[in-house]
C-alpha positions as CSV (number, residue, x, y, z in Angstrom):
1,X,41.5,8.5,23.1
2,X,41.7,4.7,23.1
3,X,39.3,2.9,26.0
4,X,41.1,0.9,28.6
5,X,41.3,-2.5,27.9
6,X,39.6,-3.3,31.7
7,X,36.0,-3.1,32.1
8,X,35.2,-0.7,34.5
9,X,32.4,1.6,35.9
10,X,32.5,5.6,35.7
11,X,31.3,8.3,37.4
12,X,29.4,11.0,35.9
13,X,30.2,13.4,39.2
14,X,33.3,15.2,38.0
15,X,36.1,16.0,39.7
16,X,37.6,19.6,40.1
17,X,41.0,18.7,41.3
18,X,41.4,15.0,40.6
19,X,39.0,13.5,38.2
20,X,38.3,9.6,38.8
21,X,38.7,8.0,36.0
22,X,41.9,6.3,34.5
23,X,41.2,7.8,31.1
24,X,39.6,11.1,32.1
25,X,39.4,12.5,28.4
26,X,37.3,9.7,27.1
27,X,33.8,10.2,27.2
28,X,31.7,7.6,26.6
29,X,28.0,7.5,25.6
30,X,25.4,6.0,28.0
31,X,21.7,4.6,27.2
32,X,19.1,5.6,29.4
33,X,16.1,3.0,30.2
34,X,13.9,3.6,32.7
35,X,11.1,0.6,33.6
36,X,9.0,0.3,36.2
37,X,9.1,-2.7,38.2
38,X,5.2,-4.1,38.7
39,X,4.2,-7.8,39.1
40,X,1.0,-7.8,37.7
41,X,-0.2,-10.4,40.2
42,X,0.2,-7.8,42.9
43,X,-0.9,-4.2,41.7
44,X,1.3,-1.8,43.7
45,X,0.9,1.8,44.1
46,X,3.5,4.2,44.4
47,X,3.9,5.1,48.1
48,X,5.0,8.0,50.1
49,X,4.4,11.8,51.7
50,X,2.2,13.9,49.6
51,X,4.5,16.6,49.8
52,X,7.1,14.6,47.9
53,X,5.8,15.5,44.2
54,X,6.9,12.2,43.2
55,X,3.5,10.7,43.4
56,X,1.0,11.0,40.6
57,X,-2.6,12.2,41.7
58,X,-3.8,9.8,39.8
59,X,-2.4,6.2,40.0
60,X,-4.5,4.2,37.9
61,X,-1.9,4.2,35.2
62,X,0.2,2.5,37.8
63,X,-2.0,-0.7,37.7
64,X,-2.5,-1.1,34.0
65,X,-1.9,-4.6,32.7
66,X,0.9,-3.5,30.5
67,X,2.1,-0.8,32.9
68,X,1.6,2.2,30.5
69,X,0.2,5.3,31.5
70,X,-3.5,6.0,31.5
71,X,-5.0,8.7,29.3
72,X,-6.0,10.2,32.3
73,X,-4.5,13.6,32.7
74,X,-4.7,14.5,36.3
75,X,-1.7,12.8,37.1
76,X,0.4,14.9,34.8
77,X,3.0,17.3,35.6
78,X,2.1,21.0,35.3
79,X,4.8,21.2,32.7
80,X,3.8,19.2,29.9
81,X,5.1,21.4,27.2
82,X,7.5,18.2,26.7
83,X,5.2,16.5,24.7
84,X,4.6,18.0,21.2
85,X,2.3,17.0,18.4
86,X,5.2,15.3,16.6
87,X,6.1,13.2,19.4
88,X,3.0,11.2,19.8
89,X,3.5,7.6,19.9
90,X,3.2,5.5,17.2
91,X,1.8,2.0,17.2
92,X,4.5,-0.6,18.4
93,X,4.2,-3.0,15.5
94,X,5.2,0.0,12.9
95,X,8.9,-0.3,13.7
96,X,9.3,3.3,13.2
97,X,12.6,4.6,13.6
98,X,13.2,6.6,16.8
99,X,15.4,9.3,14.8
100,X,11.8,10.1,13.0
101,X,10.8,13.5,13.6
102,X,7.6,11.9,15.1
103,X,9.6,10.8,17.9
104,X,11.9,13.7,18.7
105,X,11.8,16.6,20.9
106,X,11.7,20.1,19.2
107,X,14.6,22.1,20.9
108,X,12.4,25.7,21.4
109,X,9.9,23.0,23.3
110,X,13.0,21.6,25.6
111,X,14.5,25.4,25.8
112,X,11.4,26.4,27.1
113,X,10.0,23.7,29.3
114,X,9.8,24.8,32.8
115,X,10.7,21.5,34.1
116,X,14.1,22.3,33.3
117,X,14.4,25.0,35.9
118,X,14.2,22.5,38.4
119,X,17.3,20.7,37.5
120,X,20.2,22.2,39.6
121,X,24.3,22.1,39.9
122,X,25.8,20.2,43.0
123,X,29.0,21.5,44.0
124,X,30.7,18.8,46.8
125,X,33.9,19.1,48.8
126,X,34.8,15.7,49.6
127,X,37.1,14.7,52.4
128,X,37.4,10.7,52.5
129,X,39.3,9.2,55.2
130,X,43.0,7.5,54.6
131,X,42.1,3.3,55.5
132,X,45.5,2.7,55.5
133,X,46.4,5.7,58.4
134,X,43.2,5.4,59.5
135,X,43.7,8.4,62.0
136,X,43.9,10.9,59.5
137,X,41.9,12.0,56.5
138,X,43.3,12.2,53.0
139,X,43.5,15.3,50.7
140,X,40.2,17.1,49.7
141,X,38.9,17.0,46.5
142,X,35.8,18.7,44.6
143,X,33.4,17.6,42.3
144,X,30.1,18.5,40.7
145,X,27.1,17.0,39.9
146,X,23.5,17.5,39.5
147,X,20.2,17.3,41.4
148,X,16.6,18.1,41.5
149,X,13.7,19.5,42.9
150,X,11.0,16.8,44.5
151,X,9.1,19.2,46.8
152,X,8.7,20.0,50.4
153,X,12.3,21.7,50.1
154,X,14.0,19.0,49.3
155,X,16.5,17.7,46.3
156,X,17.3,14.5,45.1
157,X,20.8,13.6,43.6
158,X,23.5,10.5,43.7
159,X,24.8,9.3,47.3
160,X,28.2,9.2,45.4
161,X,27.8,12.7,44.6
162,X,27.9,13.5,48.1
163,X,29.9,10.6,49.8
164,X,32.4,12.0,52.5
165,X,31.0,15.4,51.1
166,X,32.3,18.3,54.1
167,X,30.5,21.0,52.1
168,X,27.7,20.7,49.6
169,X,26.1,23.7,47.6
170,X,23.6,23.9,44.4
171,X,23.0,26.5,42.2
172,X,19.9,26.7,40.1
173,X,19.6,27.2,36.3
174,X,20.0,31.0,35.0
175,X,21.1,31.7,38.8
176,X,25.0,33.0,40.0
177,X,24.4,32.6,43.7
178,X,25.6,28.9,45.1
179,X,23.4,28.0,48.2
180,X,24.6,25.4,50.9
181,X,22.7,22.3,50.9
182,X,22.4,19.9,53.9
183,X,22.4,16.0,53.2
184,X,19.3,14.3,55.0
185,X,20.0,10.6,53.8
186,X,22.1,8.7,51.8
187,X,20.9,5.7,50.3
188,X,24.6,3.3,49.8
189,X,23.1,0.7,48.1
190,X,20.8,2.5,45.7
191,X,23.1,5.5,45.1
192,X,20.3,8.2,46.1
193,X,21.1,10.9,48.6
194,X,18.5,13.5,50.0
195,X,19.1,17.0,50.1
196,X,17.4,20.1,51.6
197,X,18.2,23.8,51.0
198,X,16.8,26.4,54.2
199,X,17.3,29.4,52.0
200,X,13.8,30.3,51.1
201,X,15.3,32.7,47.9
202,X,16.3,29.4,46.5
203,X,13.3,27.8,46.2
204,X,11.6,31.0,45.0
205,X,9.6,30.4,41.8
206,X,10.3,26.6,42.2
207,X,8.4,24.2,40.4
208,X,9.5,20.4,41.6
209,X,9.5,17.8,39.4
210,X,6.6,14.9,39.1
211,X,7.5,11.3,38.9
212,X,6.2,9.0,36.2
213,X,5.4,5.7,35.5
214,X,8.2,2.8,34.5
215,X,8.9,3.1,30.5
216,X,8.6,0.6,28.3
217,X,11.3,-0.6,25.8
218,X,11.9,2.0,22.9
219,X,10.3,4.8,25.0
220,X,12.1,8.0,24.3
221,X,13.7,9.3,27.2
222,X,15.6,13.1,28.1
223,X,19.0,13.0,30.1
224,X,18.8,16.6,32.1
225,X,22.3,17.8,33.9
226,X,25.0,19.3,34.0
227,X,28.2,17.3,32.7
228,X,31.6,17.9,31.4
229,X,32.1,20.2,28.5
230,X,30.4,23.4,29.5
231,X,28.5,25.5,32.4
232,X,25.2,25.4,31.3
233,X,22.4,22.7,31.4
234,X,22.6,19.8,29.1
235,X,20.2,17.7,27.5
236,X,20.6,14.5,25.3
237,X,17.9,12.3,24.3
238,X,17.7,8.6,23.6
239,X,15.7,5.3,24.3
240,X,15.0,2.5,26.9
241,X,17.2,-0.2,25.9
242,X,16.4,-2.6,28.7
243,X,14.9,-3.1,32.1
244,X,16.2,-5.4,34.6
245,X,17.9,-6.0,37.6
246,X,21.2,-4.3,37.4
247,X,24.5,-4.2,39.7
248,X,25.0,-0.7,41.3
249,X,28.4,0.1,41.4
250,X,28.2,2.2,44.2
251,X,26.5,0.1,46.6
252,X,28.0,-3.1,45.3
253,X,24.0,-4.0,45.1
254,X,21.6,-5.3,42.6
255,X,18.5,-3.5,42.2
256,X,16.0,-2.4,39.2
257,X,17.8,-0.5,36.6
258,X,17.2,1.1,33.2
259,X,19.5,0.5,30.4
260,X,19.5,3.6,28.2
261,X,21.6,5.1,24.8
262,X,21.5,8.3,25.5
263,X,24.6,10.2,26.7
264,X,25.5,10.2,30.2
265,X,28.8,11.6,31.1
266,X,30.9,13.1,33.9
267,X,28.9,15.3,35.8
268,X,25.2,14.0,34.6
269,X,25.1,12.0,38.1
270,X,21.9,12.8,40.0
271,X,20.3,14.2,37.1
272,X,16.7,13.3,36.2
273,X,15.8,11.5,33.0
274,X,12.4,12.6,31.4
275,X,9.7,10.7,29.3
276,X,8.1,12.6,26.9
277,X,5.1,14.3,29.0
278,X,7.9,15.7,30.9
279,X,7.9,13.4,34.2
280,X,11.2,12.3,35.6
281,X,11.4,8.8,35.1
282,X,14.7,8.5,36.9
283,X,18.1,9.3,38.2
284,X,20.9,9.4,35.7
285,X,24.0,7.3,37.9
286,X,26.0,5.4,35.7
287,X,27.6,4.1,32.4
288,X,29.0,0.8,31.4
289,X,32.3,1.3,29.5
290,X,34.6,-1.3,27.9
291,X,36.3,-2.0,24.2
292,X,33.5,-4.4,23.2
293,X,30.2,-2.3,24.2
294,X,29.3,1.1,24.0
295,X,26.1,3.5,24.4
296,X,25.4,1.7,27.8
297,X,24.2,3.9,30.5
298,X,22.0,3.4,33.2
299,X,19.1,5.4,35.5
300,X,17.6,4.7,38.7
301,X,14.0,4.2,38.0
302,X,11.3,5.5,40.4
303,X,10.4,2.5,42.0
304,X,13.9,2.6,43.5
305,X,13.5,6.2,44.4
306,X,9.9,5.9,45.8
307,X,11.2,2.9,48.0
308,X,14.0,4.9,49.2
309,X,11.9,8.1,49.9
310,X,9.3,6.1,51.9
311,X,12.2,4.4,53.8
312,X,13.3,7.8,55.2
313,X,9.6,8.8,55.6
314,X,9.0,5.6,57.8
315,X,11.8,5.8,60.0
316,X,13.6,9.0,59.8
317,X,16.2,7.6,58.4
318,X,17.5,5.3,55.6
319,X,17.4,1.8,56.9
320,X,18.4,0.3,53.7
321,X,16.8,-2.6,51.2
322,X,16.7,-5.9,52.9
323,X,17.8,-9.4,51.3
324,X,16.8,-12.4,51.6
325,X,20.3,-14.0,52.9
326,X,20.5,-17.5,50.8
327,X,22.8,-18.6,48.0
328,X,20.6,-20.2,45.5
329,X,20.9,-22.6,42.3
330,X,18.5,-22.7,39.0
331,X,16.8,-26.1,38.8
332,X,16.9,-26.1,34.9
333,X,17.9,-30.0,34.8
334,X,15.2,-32.4,34.5
335,X,17.0,-34.5,36.7
336,X,17.9,-32.4,39.2
337,X,14.2,-31.7,40.3
338,X,13.5,-35.2,40.0
339,X,16.2,-36.1,42.4
340,X,14.9,-33.1,45.1
341,X,11.2,-34.2,44.3
342,X,9.6,-31.0,42.3
343,X,6.9,-31.8,40.6
344,X,7.0,-28.7,38.1
345,X,9.6,-26.6,36.3
346,X,10.0,-24.1,38.9
347,X,11.9,-23.3,42.2
348,X,15.5,-22.8,43.0
349,X,17.5,-24.6,45.7
350,X,18.7,-23.5,49.0
351,X,22.3,-23.8,48.9
352,X,23.8,-21.7,51.7
353,X,22.1,-19.9,54.4
354,X,23.4,-16.6,55.9
355,X,23.5,-17.4,59.8
356,X,22.6,-13.3,60.3
357,X,19.3,-13.8,58.4
358,X,16.4,-14.5,59.8
359,X,15.4,-17.2,57.4
360,X,18.3,-19.5,59.1
361,X,15.7,-19.8,61.3
362,X,12.8,-21.6,59.0
363,X,15.1,-22.6,55.9
364,X,17.5,-25.4,55.4
365,X,20.0,-26.5,53.1
366,X,18.4,-28.2,50.5
367,X,15.2,-27.0,50.5
368,X,13.6,-25.5,46.8
369,X,11.8,-22.1,47.1
370,X,9.2,-22.3,44.6
371,X,7.1,-19.2,45.5
372,X,7.4,-15.6,47.2
373,X,4.7,-14.1,48.4
374,X,2.5,-16.1,46.3
375,X,4.6,-15.3,43.3
376,X,5.7,-18.6,41.6
377,X,9.3,-18.5,41.1
378,X,10.5,-20.6,37.9
379,X,13.5,-22.6,37.5
380,X,15.9,-19.9,36.0
381,X,15.3,-17.8,39.3
382,X,13.0,-15.2,37.4
383,X,9.3,-13.9,38.2
384,X,6.5,-12.3,35.9
385,X,7.0,-8.9,35.3
386,X,4.6,-6.8,33.4
387,X,2.5,-8.2,31.2
388,X,4.8,-10.6,29.1
389,X,8.4,-10.2,30.8
390,X,10.0,-11.7,33.4
391,X,12.8,-10.9,35.9
392,X,15.5,-11.9,38.1
393,X,13.7,-13.5,41.9
394,X,15.3,-11.1,43.8
395,X,13.2,-8.0,42.5
396,X,10.8,-9.2,44.8
397,X,13.1,-9.3,47.9
398,X,13.8,-5.5,46.8
399,X,10.5,-4.3,46.9
400,X,10.0,-5.3,50.4
401,X,11.2,-3.3,53.3
402,X,13.2,-3.9,56.7
403,X,11.2,-5.5,58.8
404,X,8.6,-6.9,56.4
405,X,7.5,-9.9,56.5
406,X,7.8,-12.6,53.6
407,X,6.1,-15.8,53.3
408,X,8.2,-18.3,51.1
409,X,6.7,-21.6,49.5
410,X,9.3,-24.4,49.6
411,X,9.3,-28.1,49.2
412,X,11.2,-29.9,51.6
413,X,11.8,-33.7,51.1
414,X,9.3,-33.6,48.4
415,X,6.8,-32.2,50.9
416,X,5.1,-28.8,50.2
417,X,5.3,-26.1,53.1
418,X,4.7,-22.5,53.9
419,X,7.1,-20.8,56.2
420,X,7.5,-17.0,57.0
421,X,10.5,-14.8,57.7
422,X,11.5,-11.4,58.6
423,X,13.2,-9.5,56.0
424,X,16.7,-7.5,57.4
425,X,19.6,-5.7,55.9
426,X,22.6,-7.8,54.6
427,X,25.1,-8.2,57.3
428,X,28.1,-7.5,55.4
429,X,31.4,-9.3,57.2
430,X,33.9,-7.0,54.8
431,X,31.5,-3.6,54.4
432,X,31.5,-1.8,51.4
433,X,31.5,1.6,52.8
434,X,31.9,2.7,56.6
435,X,29.2,3.9,58.6
436,X,30.6,7.3,60.5
437,X,32.9,7.9,58.0
438,X,36.2,7.4,59.6
439,X,37.3,3.9,60.2
440,X,38.1,2.0,63.6
441,X,41.7,1.3,64.6
442,X,43.8,0.5,67.5
443,X,47.6,0.7,67.8
444,X,49.5,-1.9,70.2
445,X,53.2,-1.1,70.6
446,X,53.4,0.0,67.0
447,X,51.0,-2.5,65.7
448,X,48.1,-0.7,63.8
449,X,44.9,-2.9,64.1
450,X,41.9,-2.0,61.5
451,X,38.6,-3.6,60.6
452,X,39.2,-5.2,56.9
453,X,36.8,-2.9,54.6
454,X,36.7,-3.2,50.8
455,X,38.0,0.8,50.7
456,X,40.7,-0.6,52.5
457,X,41.3,-3.4,50.0
458,X,41.2,-0.9,47.2
459,X,43.8,1.5,49.1
460,X,46.1,-1.4,49.9
461,X,46.2,-3.0,46.1
462,X,44.9,-6.6,46.2
463,X,48.5,-8.1,45.7
464,X,49.6,-6.8,49.1
465,X,46.3,-8.4,50.8
466,X,47.1,-11.8,50.2
467,X,45.0,-14.5,48.4
468,X,43.3,-15.9,51.8
469,X,42.5,-12.7,53.0
470,X,40.7,-11.6,49.8
471,X,39.0,-15.1,49.5
472,X,37.4,-14.2,53.0
473,X,36.4,-11.1,52.5
474,X,34.6,-11.9,49.2
475,X,33.3,-15.5,49.8
476,X,32.3,-15.8,53.4
477,X,29.6,-15.1,55.6
478,X,29.3,-13.0,58.9
479,X,28.4,-15.5,61.5
480,X,27.1,-13.2,64.0
481,X,26.1,-9.0,64.1
482,X,29.0,-7.0,64.7
483,X,31.7,-9.4,63.4
484,X,34.8,-8.2,61.8
485,X,37.9,-9.4,60.2
486,X,40.5,-7.6,61.9
487,X,43.8,-7.1,60.6
488,X,47.3,-5.6,61.2
489,X,48.0,-3.1,58.9
490,X,51.2,-1.8,59.3
491,X,53.9,-1.8,62.0
492,X,55.5,1.4,62.9
493,X,59.0,0.7,63.7
494,X,60.0,1.0,67.6
495,X,62.3,-1.1,69.9
496,X,59.6,-2.8,71.1
497,X,58.6,-4.4,68.4
498,X,61.6,-5.0,66.8
499,X,61.5,-8.4,64.4
500,X,58.2,-7.9,63.3
501,X,58.5,-4.5,61.1
502,X,57.5,-6.0,57.9
503,X,54.1,-7.4,58.8
504,X,51.4,-6.1,57.4
505,X,47.7,-6.9,56.4
506,X,47.8,-10.3,58.2
507,X,44.5,-11.0,60.0
508,X,44.7,-11.4,63.6
509,X,42.7,-14.6,65.2
510,X,43.5,-14.4,68.9
511,X,44.8,-12.6,71.9
512,X,46.1,-14.5,74.6
513,X,44.4,-17.6,73.4
514,X,41.0,-15.8,73.4
515,X,39.1,-15.6,69.8
516,X,38.5,-12.2,68.7
517,X,35.5,-11.1,67.3
518,X,35.8,-7.5,66.2
519,X,37.8,-4.6,66.9
520,X,36.0,-3.6,69.7
521,X,36.6,-7.0,71.4
522,X,40.4,-6.8,70.5
523,X,40.9,-3.5,72.4
524,X,39.1,-5.0,75.2
525,X,41.1,-8.0,75.6
526,X,44.6,-5.9,75.2
527,X,43.1,-3.3,77.9
528,X,41.6,-6.2,80.3
529,X,45.5,-8.4,80.2
530,X,47.1,-9.0,83.5
531,X,49.6,-11.3,82.3
532,X,53.3,-10.4,81.4
533,X,53.2,-10.9,77.8
534,X,50.9,-10.2,75.1
535,X,50.8,-13.0,72.8
536,X,49.0,-12.3,69.8
537,X,48.2,-15.1,66.9
538,X,47.9,-14.4,63.4
539,X,46.9,-16.7,60.4
540,X,48.7,-19.7,59.7
541,X,50.1,-19.6,63.6
542,X,52.6,-16.8,63.4
543,X,53.0,-15.4,66.6
544,X,53.9,-11.8,67.8
545,X,54.9,-11.9,71.5
546,X,55.3,-8.4,73.7
547,X,56.2,-7.5,77.0
548,X,52.9,-6.1,78.2
549,X,54.0,-3.3,80.9
550,X,57.2,-2.2,78.3
551,X,54.2,-1.9,75.1
552,X,52.3,-0.1,77.4
553,X,55.6,2.3,78.5
554,X,56.3,3.0,74.8
555,X,53.3,4.0,73.7
556,X,53.2,7.7,74.2
557,X,56.6,8.3,72.5
558,X,55.5,6.4,69.3
559,X,52.4,8.4,68.9
560,X,54.8,11.4,69.1
561,X,57.3,9.9,66.5
562,X,54.5,9.3,63.8
563,X,52.5,12.3,64.6
564,X,49.3,10.6,65.6
565,X,46.7,12.3,68.1
566,X,45.3,8.9,69.8
567,X,46.2,5.2,70.1
568,X,42.8,4.2,69.2
569,X,40.0,5.7,67.8
570,X,37.1,7.5,69.4
571,X,34.6,4.8,69.2
572,X,37.1,2.3,71.1
573,X,36.6,4.4,74.2
574,X,33.2,3.3,74.9
575,X,33.1,0.6,77.3
576,X,32.8,-3.1,75.3
577,X,29.6,-5.0,75.5
578,X,29.5,-8.9,75.3
579,X,26.4,-9.5,73.3
580,X,28.0,-12.4,71.5
581,X,27.3,-16.4,72.6
582,X,30.4,-18.2,73.2
583,X,29.3,-20.8,70.2
584,X,29.1,-17.8,67.6
585,X,33.0,-17.0,67.8
586,X,34.3,-20.4,65.9
587,X,37.6,-20.0,64.4
588,X,36.4,-21.1,60.8
589,X,34.3,-19.4,58.7
590,X,32.0,-21.3,55.5
591,X,32.9,-20.2,52.6
592,X,30.1,-20.3,49.7
593,X,31.3,-21.1,45.8
594,X,29.7,-17.7,44.8
595,X,30.9,-13.7,45.8
596,X,28.8,-11.8,47.7
597,X,27.0,-10.3,45.0
598,X,26.2,-12.4,42.0
599,X,26.1,-9.9,39.0
600,X,26.9,-11.6,35.9
601,X,29.7,-8.9,34.9
602,X,30.6,-7.5,38.4
603,X,31.5,-3.9,39.0
604,X,34.4,-3.5,36.9
605,X,32.8,-2.3,33.9
606,X,30.7,0.4,35.8
607,X,31.2,4.1,36.2
608,X,29.5,6.3,38.3
609,X,28.2,9.2,36.2
């Protein structure tokens, strides 16, 4: 089947009722690559709870200069049958082709490898919210994916495999019994979910996987999972093509990723990728598909997985990856560096600072960041990576945890300074995912208000949202914690709102002259209004005026006519607490000239696996 002209990401989780792919019969091949993010100037061991078997007993190989594993066997997984004499690594300078017998895994060895039994099939029933009708949910659908055991009664899979999951079940290889699983944590940015299974029968004879080091280019990689095309376990093999900071389609984030050329198909999501030692080097999660490329698949490396697990252990929940909260510009031009009085070929220019970030207290626009925790930042925005590579500067930030303190070396007006800032997760003015699962809503005289979100934009189609609203969604920053863009989603026709029936997807700015801050504030302003009229101000000075008492009286009949259970979501029943200063709620947003994500090619070509 011909591939769609548009570049897009695809999900490896397979839907039983409705497939996510626009061209469901097209099965793109994906390349798997696994690399370990390690700054040679700051050796860092893998961290985490010991009963998670994602940390090797002997971590000395993690600190080797070239990043390769040492010869010490104490940290190797018990299941080492994956590596045979015919798979030993040749000298890197020989240029031996990967398809040679020396680099292939013998079929019998793979079939007998005990670590394959740690890979399970995931069955999930999803019930997603209806963002256009926020008081209800969409029709449920089912999907399948993959997961694997990591010890301590826990499994790892992809977050998108269990998103909006109302029921999650898992089945072991060679077993016909499905066991109910519980989702302990979901990391949206890193597309990882932690599951647990209480049944003791499920864990009988189970041997969890052990995590390995970050691979190098051309290292052999084997992807295991339960993709489309059959019911039994599937094994595909390839090599590592690239290791770099890459776009994560599900979380719309950018973290370290491994690009590979092994086939990743729908259903492979959440399955492990192995090296020749039978160690798990990452989690398969997405592929890149377009008319111009082929065989590009992606694996979440163990460094990202370990960050997720340690975050969960520290806080008892997933708190997210922190960000610096700045927009940066490269300083490749010598005249630009000279004008900014930067004496060396290094540093990045601070163009915009997010008001909600802690660095807004210590950085200024026009500062030049030349180091991060003592690591020099190049003029292209890169830092040293392993022995002879460089990687995007934001990789260093992603190694931090929420609440960590970072030391920044900056040049301001020609003077070198050191400043410190607390790193926190980004505050999204327009969120990519809704916490709690169900969006907030408020119905006033048939006018349906809800916060603007990426799922709402996707459901409504960009053409109906309008260019101005899309510009705010893509380019503007939140000025304070809790700020939302509240839109009039639609009007439920009634006598009380005659003349307003055709309004949709318009941003509301003020209620009786007071600027609204979020949908909870809007509900508070409506409830506390004592005037005869409710005066609602929208973009471009469009006015909607309602008689307050008539609007209140019509509420029950509107809800009954349209079969709506309540005039507002349950979270808006709580009292509104004003924690925002008057100076923070301004009428205008500042726009950056770069979108919130500075991915090179965006997320349109990425499909979740």
